[in-house]
C-alpha positions as CSV (number, residue, x, y, z in Angstrom):
1,M,169.7,101.8,67.2
2,E,166.7,103.4,65.4
3,R,167.0,105.9,62.6
4,K,163.7,107.1,60.8
5,I,164.1,108.8,57.6
6,N,161.6,110.5,55.4
7,I,162.7,110.8,52.0
8,R,161.2,114.2,50.6
9,L,163.7,115.6,47.7
10,S,161.5,118.6,47.0
11,A,161.9,120.1,50.7
12,M,165.6,119.7,50.6
13,F,165.8,121.2,47.2
14,I,163.9,124.1,48.5
15,S,166.0,124.3,51.5
16,A,169.2,124.2,49.3
17,M,168.1,126.9,47.2
18,L,167.2,129.2,50.1
19,M,170.4,128.4,51.6
20,F,172.3,129.9,48.9
21,G,169.8,132.7,48.3
22,I,168.7,131.8,44.8
23,W,165.2,132.2,45.4
24,G,163.7,135.0,47.6
25,C,162.1,138.4,47.7
26,V,165.0,140.1,45.8
27,R,165.3,142.4,42.9
28,E,166.2,140.2,39.6
29,S,169.0,141.8,37.6
30,I,168.8,138.8,35.0
31,Q,167.7,140.0,31.7
32,H,165.4,137.7,29.6
33,T,165.5,137.8,25.8
34,T,163.7,135.6,23.4
35,S,165.1,135.3,19.5
36,D,163.3,132.4,18.1
37,T,164.0,133.1,14.4
38,V,168.2,132.4,14.8
39,N,170.2,129.8,16.1
40,I,173.1,130.2,18.5
41,T,175.7,131.0,15.6
42,Q,173.4,133.4,13.9
43,Y,172.5,135.2,17.1
44,L,176.2,135.8,17.8
45,G,176.7,136.9,14.4
46,K,174.0,139.6,15.0
47,Y,175.9,141.5,17.6
48,P,179.5,141.8,16.7
49,A,180.2,144.6,19.0
50,K,179.7,141.8,21.9
51,F,180.6,138.5,20.2
52,S,182.9,139.1,17.1
53,L,185.9,137.2,18.8
54,L,183.3,134.3,19.8
55,S,182.2,134.2,16.3
56,Q,185.7,133.8,15.2
57,I,186.3,131.1,17.6
58,L,183.4,129.0,16.5
59,T,185.0,129.5,12.8
60,V,188.2,128.3,13.8
61,S,187.2,125.5,15.9
62,E,184.6,124.2,12.9
63,T,182.0,124.5,15.3
64,A,180.2,127.3,13.9
65,S,177.8,125.0,11.4
66,F,177.5,122.6,14.2
67,L,175.7,125.3,16.4
68,K,173.9,126.8,13.4
69,A,172.0,123.5,13.0
70,Y,168.9,122.0,14.8
71,G,169.4,120.9,18.3
72,S,169.0,121.7,21.9
73,Y,171.9,123.3,23.6
74,T,173.0,125.7,26.2
75,L,176.0,127.9,25.5
76,F,177.7,130.3,28.1
77,A,178.8,133.1,25.8
78,P,182.0,135.0,26.9
79,T,182.0,138.4,25.4
80,D,184.7,140.1,23.5
81,D,186.2,141.9,26.4
82,A,186.4,138.4,28.5
83,I,188.2,136.8,25.4
84,R,190.6,139.6,25.0
85,A,191.5,139.1,28.7
86,Y,191.9,135.4,28.3
87,L,194.2,135.9,25.3
88,K,196.2,138.3,27.3
89,T,196.6,135.5,30.2
90,M,197.7,133.0,27.4
91,G,200.3,135.5,26.1
92,K,198.3,135.6,22.6
93,S,197.0,138.8,20.8
94,N,194.6,137.1,18.2
95,V,192.1,134.1,18.2
96,Q,194.2,132.7,15.3
97,D,197.3,132.5,17.6
98,I,195.6,129.4,19.0
99,S,195.1,126.3,17.5
100,G,191.5,125.0,16.2
101,A,191.6,122.0,18.3
102,A,192.3,124.1,21.4
103,W,189.2,126.2,20.8
104,K,187.2,123.2,20.2
105,D,187.8,122.3,23.7
106,F,187.2,125.9,24.6
107,V,183.8,125.9,22.9
108,R,183.0,122.4,24.4
109,F,183.4,123.5,27.9
110,H,181.1,126.5,27.5
111,L,178.4,124.2,25.9
112,L,175.9,121.7,27.4
113,A,173.9,119.5,24.9
114,D,170.7,120.6,26.8
115,S,168.8,123.5,27.4
116,V,169.1,124.6,30.8
117,P,167.5,127.9,31.9
118,T,168.5,129.7,35.1
119,S,165.3,128.2,36.7
120,R,166.9,124.7,36.9
121,F,170.3,126.1,38.4
122,T,170.9,125.0,42.0
123,D,174.0,125.7,44.1
124,G,176.5,123.0,42.8
125,K,176.8,121.2,39.4
126,L,174.4,121.7,36.6
127,P,172.5,118.8,35.7
128,T,174.2,118.2,32.4
129,L,177.9,117.8,32.0
130,T,179.7,120.2,29.4
131,M,180.4,118.4,25.9
132,Y,183.9,118.8,27.2
133,G,183.4,116.2,30.0
134,Q,183.3,118.2,33.2
135,Y,180.6,119.5,35.4
136,L,180.1,123.2,35.5
137,I,178.9,124.6,38.9
138,T,176.7,127.6,39.9
139,L,176.5,130.0,42.7
140,A,174.1,132.5,43.5
141,T,175.2,135.7,45.4
142,N,173.0,138.5,46.4
143,T,174.2,142.1,47.0
144,N,171.8,144.9,47.7
145,G,169.0,143.1,46.7
146,I,170.6,142.1,43.3
147,T,170.7,138.7,42.5
148,Q,174.2,137.6,40.5
149,I,174.8,134.1,39.0
150,V,178.2,133.1,39.3
151,V,179.6,130.0,37.2
152,N,182.5,128.0,38.1
153,R,183.6,130.6,40.5
154,Q,185.3,132.4,37.5
155,A,182.2,134.4,35.8
156,N,179.1,136.3,36.4
157,I,176.2,135.8,34.1
158,S,175.6,139.3,32.8
159,Q,172.4,138.5,30.6
160,A,170.8,135.1,30.8
161,N,167.8,133.0,29.1
162,I,168.5,134.1,25.6
163,S,166.3,131.8,23.9
164,V,167.3,130.8,20.4
165,G,166.0,128.3,17.7
166,N,168.6,125.7,19.2
167,G,168.8,126.3,22.7
168,I,169.8,128.8,25.4
169,I,172.5,131.5,25.4
170,H,173.9,132.8,28.8
171,V,176.2,135.7,28.5
172,V,179.2,135.6,30.8
173,D,182.0,138.4,31.7
174,H,184.7,136.0,31.9
175,V,186.0,132.9,30.1
176,L,185.3,129.5,31.7
177,T,188.6,127.4,32.3
178,P,188.1,123.5,33.0
179,A,189.8,121.8,35.8
180,A,193.3,120.4,34.7
181,L,193.9,118.3,37.7
182,T,192.8,114.9,38.8
183,V,191.2,114.4,42.2
184,A,194.4,113.4,43.4
185,Q,196.5,115.8,41.9
186,T,194.3,118.6,43.3
187,I,194.6,117.2,46.5
188,E,198.2,117.0,46.6
189,A,198.7,120.4,44.9
190,N,197.1,122.0,48.3
191,P,199.5,122.0,50.9
192,K,196.8,122.0,53.5
193,Y,196.2,118.3,53.0
194,S,199.7,116.9,53.1
195,I,199.0,114.5,55.8
196,F,195.7,113.2,53.6
197,T,197.7,113.1,50.6
198,Q,200.5,110.9,52.2
199,A,197.6,108.3,53.5
200,L,196.1,108.1,49.9
201,K,199.5,107.2,48.6
202,E,200.3,104.8,51.2
203,T,196.9,103.1,50.7
204,T,197.3,103.1,47.0
205,L,194.0,105.2,46.6
206,Y,195.8,107.7,45.1
207,D,196.1,105.9,42.0
208,S,192.3,105.2,41.7
209,L,191.9,108.9,42.3
210,N,194.5,109.8,39.6
211,L,192.8,107.9,36.5
212,A,191.2,109.8,33.7
213,T,187.7,109.1,33.3
214,A,188.5,107.7,29.6
215,N,191.0,105.6,31.0
216,N,188.9,104.1,34.1
217,P,187.3,100.5,33.1
218,D,185.1,100.7,36.3
219,A,182.2,102.6,35.0
220,A,181.1,103.3,39.0
221,R,184.3,104.8,39.7
222,K,184.7,107.2,36.5
223,F,183.9,110.1,38.9
224,L,184.6,110.0,42.6
225,T,184.2,112.5,45.4
226,V,186.7,112.8,48.4
227,I,185.7,114.4,51.6
228,A,189.3,115.6,52.8
229,E,190.6,116.2,56.0
230,S,193.0,119.2,56.3
231,D,196.3,119.0,58.5
232,D,194.6,121.5,60.9
233,V,191.6,119.2,61.4
234,F,193.9,116.0,61.9
235,K,196.0,118.1,64.4
236,A,192.6,119.1,66.2
237,A,192.0,115.3,66.6
238,G,195.7,114.8,68.0
239,I,197.2,113.5,64.7
240,T,200.0,115.5,64.0
241,S,201.6,113.6,61.1
242,Y,201.0,110.6,58.8
243,A,202.8,108.3,61.2
244,A,200.7,109.2,63.9
245,L,197.7,108.6,61.7
246,K,198.9,105.3,60.6
247,A,199.6,104.4,64.3
248,K,195.9,105.2,65.2
249,Y,194.0,103.4,62.5
250,S,196.3,100.7,60.7
251,K,195.9,97.7,63.0
252,T,197.8,95.5,60.3
253,G,200.6,98.0,59.7
254,S,200.0,97.2,55.8
255,P,197.8,100.1,54.8
256,Q,197.9,98.9,51.3
257,T,195.9,96.1,51.9
258,P,192.1,96.7,51.1
259,T,191.0,95.0,54.5
260,D,193.3,97.4,56.7
261,S,191.8,99.6,58.9
262,L,193.5,102.6,57.8
263,H,192.6,101.8,54.1
264,L,188.9,101.6,55.2
265,F,189.3,104.6,56.8
266,M,190.4,106.5,53.8
267,D,187.8,104.3,51.7
268,Y,185.1,105.9,54.0
269,H,186.1,109.4,52.9
270,I,185.3,108.7,49.1
271,L,181.7,108.6,47.6
272,Y,180.7,107.5,44.3
273,G,180.0,109.9,41.7
274,A,180.6,113.7,41.4
275,Q,178.4,115.0,44.4
276,Y,178.7,118.6,45.2
277,L,177.2,120.1,48.4
278,A,173.6,120.6,46.8
279,D,174.0,117.2,45.6
280,I,174.8,115.6,49.0
281,I,171.7,117.2,50.6
282,T,169.3,115.5,48.2
283,Q,169.9,111.9,49.8
284,A,169.6,110.6,53.2
285,A,172.8,108.7,53.2
286,W,175.6,107.8,50.6
287,P,177.7,104.7,49.9
288,T,181.4,104.9,50.3
289,L,184.3,102.8,49.0
290,A,184.3,101.1,52.4
291,P,182.2,98.1,51.7
292,A,178.7,98.5,53.4
293,Q,179.5,101.6,55.1
294,V,177.5,104.9,54.4
295,I,177.8,108.5,55.2
296,T,174.4,110.2,56.5
297,S,173.9,113.7,55.3
298,K,171.6,116.4,56.1
299,L,171.0,120.3,55.7
300,S,170.6,122.3,59.3
301,G,169.6,125.8,58.3
302,T,172.2,126.9,55.9
303,T,175.0,124.1,57.0
304,V,175.5,120.9,55.5
305,L,176.4,118.1,57.8
306,I,177.3,114.4,57.4
307,N,176.8,111.9,60.3
308,D,174.7,114.1,62.2
309,D,171.9,111.6,63.5
310,D,169.7,110.8,66.4
311,F,169.6,107.4,67.6
312,N,167.1,106.5,70.5
313,G,166.7,109.7,71.7
314,V,170.5,110.6,71.7
315,H,171.9,113.3,69.5
316,E,175.3,112.2,67.6
317,Q,177.1,115.3,66.8
318,G,178.3,115.1,62.9
319,Q,180.8,117.1,60.8
320,V,180.4,120.2,59.0
321,L,181.3,120.5,55.1
322,T,183.2,123.6,54.8
323,R,181.5,125.6,52.1
324,D,184.3,127.9,51.3
325,F,186.7,124.9,50.6
326,S,184.2,122.6,48.9
327,D,182.8,122.0,45.6
328,V,186.3,122.0,44.0
329,T,186.0,120.6,40.7
330,A,188.8,118.1,39.4
331,T,188.8,116.2,36.0
332,N,187.4,113.1,37.5
333,G,185.4,114.2,40.5
334,V,185.1,116.8,43.1
335,I,186.6,117.7,46.4
336,N,184.4,118.6,49.7
337,D,186.3,119.6,52.8
338,A,185.6,118.4,56.4
339,A,185.6,120.9,59.1
340,T,186.4,118.1,61.9
341,H,187.8,114.6,62.0
342,F,185.7,111.6,61.6
343,G,186.0,107.9,61.1
344,I,183.8,104.9,60.0
345,K,180.4,105.0,61.6
346,V,178.9,101.5,61.5
347,R,175.3,101.6,60.3
348,N,172.5,99.3,61.5
349,P,169.5,99.0,59.5
350,Y,167.1,101.8,59.6
351,P,163.5,102.6,58.5
352,V,163.3,104.2,55.0
353,Y,159.7,105.9,54.2
354,W,159.9,106.5,50.5
355,D,157.6,109.0,49.0
356,V,157.9,107.5,45.5
357,E,156.7,111.0,43.9
358,T,159.9,112.3,45.0
359,L,161.9,110.5,42.4
360,P,163.9,113.0,40.0
361,E,161.8,112.3,37.1
362,I,158.7,113.7,38.9
363,T,160.3,116.6,40.9
364,K,162.1,118.2,38.0
365,N,159.0,119.3,36.5
366,T,158.4,122.1,39.0
367,S,155.4,123.5,36.9
368,V,153.5,120.3,37.4
369,Y,155.1,118.8,40.7
370,Q,152.8,119.3,43.9
371,Q,150.4,121.5,41.7
372,P,146.7,120.9,41.2
373,G,145.5,118.5,38.4
374,I,146.8,115.4,36.4
375,Y,150.1,115.2,34.3
376,T,150.2,112.6,31.7
377,Y,153.7,111.9,30.5
378,T,154.1,111.3,26.8
379,T,155.8,107.9,25.7
380,D,159.2,109.9,24.7
381,E,159.1,111.1,28.4
382,V,158.4,107.8,30.0
383,K,161.1,106.2,27.6
384,A,163.7,108.7,29.0
385,M,163.1,108.3,32.7
386,P,166.3,106.6,34.3
387,N,164.5,105.6,37.5
388,I,161.1,104.2,36.3
389,K,160.8,101.5,33.8
390,F,157.8,99.7,32.1
391,A,157.8,96.3,30.6
392,S,156.1,98.1,27.3
393,V,155.5,101.6,25.9
394,T,152.7,103.4,27.6
395,S,151.1,106.8,27.3
396,K,149.1,106.5,30.7
397,F,151.5,107.0,33.0
398,A,150.6,110.0,35.4
399,Y,151.4,112.4,38.2
400,Y,148.1,113.2,40.2
401,G,148.9,116.3,41.9
402,S,147.1,117.8,44.8
403,S,143.0,118.0,44.7
404,Q,140.4,117.7,47.4
405,T,140.3,113.8,47.1
406,V,144.0,113.2,47.1
407,S,145.2,116.0,49.7
408,K,143.0,114.4,52.2
409,A,144.0,110.9,51.9
410,S,147.7,110.9,50.7
411,H,151.0,111.8,52.0
412,G,152.3,114.8,50.3
413,K,149.0,115.4,48.5
414,D,150.0,113.6,45.7
415,V,150.1,110.1,44.0
416,L,151.5,108.1,40.9
417,H,148.9,106.6,38.4
418,V,150.7,103.5,37.2
419,P,149.1,101.5,34.2
420,L,149.6,97.8,35.1
421,G,147.7,94.7,33.6
422,T,147.9,91.3,32.4
423,S,146.7,92.6,28.9
424,G,146.8,95.9,27.0
425,D,148.7,97.8,29.6
426,P,152.4,97.1,30.8
427,V,152.7,93.8,32.8
428,W,155.4,95.3,35.1
429,V,156.9,98.6,36.2
430,E,160.0,99.2,38.0
431,F,161.1,102.1,40.5
432,K,164.6,102.7,41.8
433,T,164.6,102.9,45.6
434,P,166.8,105.0,48.0
435,L,169.7,103.8,49.6
436,L,169.0,100.9,51.7
437,I,171.6,99.5,54.6
438,R,172.2,95.9,54.6
439,G,169.5,94.1,56.9
440,T,166.2,92.5,56.7
441,Y,163.1,94.6,56.1
442,K,159.3,94.2,56.0
443,V,158.1,96.2,52.7
444,W,154.8,98.0,52.8
445,V,153.4,99.5,49.6
446,C,151.0,102.6,50.7
447,I,148.4,103.2,47.9
448,Y,145.1,105.1,47.5
449,A,142.9,102.4,46.7
450,Q,140.7,103.0,43.8
451,Q,138.5,100.8,41.3
452,Q,138.4,102.0,37.9
453,G,134.9,101.8,36.6
454,S,134.1,98.1,35.5
455,A,137.9,97.2,34.9
456,P,139.4,94.3,36.7
457,A,141.5,95.6,39.6
458,T,144.9,95.0,39.3
459,E,146.6,92.4,41.4
460,A,150.4,92.5,41.3
461,S,153.3,90.6,43.0
462,V,156.6,92.3,44.3
463,S,160.2,91.5,43.6
464,M,163.5,93.1,43.9
465,S,166.9,93.5,42.5
466,A,170.2,95.2,42.8
467,D,170.2,95.5,38.7
468,T,167.4,95.4,36.2
469,I,167.6,91.7,35.4
470,N,167.8,89.4,38.3
471,F,164.7,90.0,40.3
472,K,163.8,87.9,43.0
473,P,160.3,87.4,45.0
474,L,160.0,88.6,48.3
475,A,160.0,86.2,51.3
476,N,156.4,85.6,52.7
477,A,155.3,87.5,49.8
478,R,151.9,88.7,49.4
479,T,150.2,90.3,46.3
480,I,148.8,93.6,46.5
481,N,145.2,94.7,45.0
482,F,144.9,98.1,43.9
483,A,141.4,98.4,44.7
484,T,141.3,96.8,48.1
485,K,140.8,98.8,51.1
486,R,141.7,98.1,54.6
487,P,139.4,95.5,56.5
488,G,138.6,97.9,59.1
489,L,139.0,95.3,62.0
490,K,137.4,96.3,65.4
491,K,138.0,95.0,68.8
492,T,136.1,95.8,72.0
493,V,137.9,97.7,75.0
494,N,136.0,98.5,77.9
495,G,132.7,97.8,76.3
496,S,133.4,99.9,73.2
497,S,134.4,99.2,69.8
498,V,137.6,100.4,68.6
499,D,140.0,100.1,65.7
500,D,142.2,97.0,65.8
501,P,145.7,98.2,64.2
502,D,147.2,95.1,65.6
503,G,145.0,92.7,64.2
504,E,145.3,94.4,60.9
505,E,149.1,94.3,60.8
506,A,148.8,90.6,61.8
507,I,147.0,90.1,58.3
508,G,149.3,92.3,56.3
509,F,147.5,95.8,56.4
510,K,148.3,99.3,58.0
511,T,146.9,102.8,57.8
512,Y,150.0,105.1,57.1
513,M,147.8,108.3,57.3
514,A,146.1,110.3,59.9
515,S,143.0,109.1,59.0
516,T,142.0,105.5,59.8
517,S,139.2,105.3,57.2
518,G,138.8,105.7,53.6
519,P,141.3,104.6,50.8
520,Q,144.6,105.2,52.3
521,V,146.1,101.4,52.8
522,G,149.4,100.2,53.7
523,R,149.9,96.6,52.4
524,L,152.5,94.3,53.5
525,V,153.7,92.6,50.3
526,G,156.9,90.6,51.9
527,V,160.1,90.6,53.5
528,V,163.5,91.3,51.7
529,T,167.0,90.8,52.8
530,I,169.5,93.4,51.6
531,G,172.8,91.9,51.6
532,Q,174.8,95.1,50.4
533,S,174.0,98.3,51.1
534,G,172.8,100.5,48.0
535,Q,170.0,101.3,45.8
536,Y,167.8,98.5,44.4
537,W,164.8,98.1,42.0
538,I,161.4,97.1,43.1
539,R,159.3,95.5,40.5
540,F,155.3,95.2,40.4
541,T,154.2,92.5,38.1
542,A,150.4,92.3,37.2
543,V,149.1,88.6,37.8
544,N,145.5,89.6,37.5
545,G,143.3,92.5,36.0
546,G,144.3,95.7,34.3
547,Q,143.6,99.2,35.2
548,Q,145.3,102.9,35.0
549,T,144.2,104.0,38.3
550,N,146.8,101.9,40.4
551,N,147.7,105.0,42.9
552,I,151.2,104.2,44.6
553,D,151.9,106.8,47.1
554,M,154.7,105.5,49.4
555,I,156.9,102.5,50.0
556,H,158.1,101.7,53.3
557,F,161.3,99.4,54.2
558,I,160.9,98.8,57.9
559,P,163.5,96.5,59.7
560,L,162.0,93.3,61.4
561,G,161.6,94.0,65.0
562,M,160.8,97.6,64.6
563,D,157.5,99.4,64.9
564,Q,155.7,98.7,61.6
565,Q,152.6,101.1,62.4
566,Y,154.4,104.3,63.4
567,P,155.0,106.9,62.4
568,K,152.0,108.2,60.3
569,W,151.6,111.2,58.2
570,N,149.3,114.1,58.0
571,P,148.5,115.1,54.2
572,D,151.0,118.2,54.7
573,N,154.0,115.7,55.3
574,S,154.0,116.5,58.9
575,V,154.8,113.4,60.9
576,I,152.8,111.7,63.6
577,N,154.7,109.6,66.1
578,R,153.2,106.7,68.2
579,P,151.4,108.3,71.2
């Protein structure tokens, strides 16, 4: 079975934004205000008619001085009317009727330790945890041409992007309240999931999903996402009770055993991290708690689908994640809802055609990403990158956006300029890969070959690791020279000289773009065996030379025995399949 995936996060994000109506030809009702001379506490104090109670809360909670100091924050500020309504639901009359400690948690849940304008909102969780330790989610609604942003399905933003000296304020018309139940408790509290709840308990997974993040010793499982199946979904599949579910899936009769097939069935419904719908569509496949098994994902129009795949020309119908019942926040994760029943789908290795420029560090800068020109990252920006690491501090790492030269020769019309050398420049650079399914792959590094003046061209070896320490060289390894173009081999066919792609592949070269001439070149750097499905680190280590114009465009991981030359791409990212 063959599956071809082109990792293009930017397109997925755009689709997600369109899906939920955040961006479009609509009239914007959000107000934008600038107030650079005061900080958050001072700004609230300037408008007592709207924020007198919130100012009192900051005083009682002893956070007023904290939010008056230097920093970078986002405050979702409820109005006095919102706080009065909240006090009423609590059976209280005054701010002083609630303890300072409780108000401190209240403030923390409305506060992010980052300045996040509405331009960075997508449907789903905000990019930064609240200081309380839970994510906020946002949703855009559009009524009569008016865009309204809803936060946590609890409040509307009535005034947004108020810029103050230490961050941003968004005014909300209701108080935001945090989730109080764990993932396990949230599922159990919903009677529609009674069969699923019993299965969680019988497999002991309920206990794992009931741990507070602070009490969970496993960092990878502090937050988990459950794709739950309702009783109606089970009944539609002929499963009318937990006993029927156990009879169908438990081969050993002991579902508490991790290797039991019912236990694995339930493991397969659990993803690592807090993954909201808008997160799920940003990655082609997700590892589950079932060892070595993944769930694939895609956006089809406005519908989020899992395990909806085409293998060898045959379409395999997937499952819809129900928007109205998904994105349910819990204290230690999130619950999404499957519209139909699904079991484990065993995955064979499939090719991943990775556009390295779609790493989050690159795409999040929307004013630069896929725009003309060169953006050079500061040393502080480079240090803060979680998915790109250098051996030493550098101020020469750059994103090369579309230009006449690059747009003709590079996939997606952009490349990364990566400084790399045996002296002066960092001796190695690492990138975190997309998800790779266990199997054996040929690894192709696709570059825009360029010589930087008289500087000796960088030649690098390639290694990979599941962490950032234990790197191992690839099998059948070849080094890559970032200035070497394809050899341009020819063969004679019917008396005519034509390109010889098979001959080039035999010596470790290919073209990955529409054009068969010029600086675009794919270089086979070796073979890697992935023993456990997951994300890995790929490292380039300089063995000779040193220059900054090491232009990395794509990296292909293609299983052995599969077509290594196709697909190719046009510069606009459209795919060229084998004729």
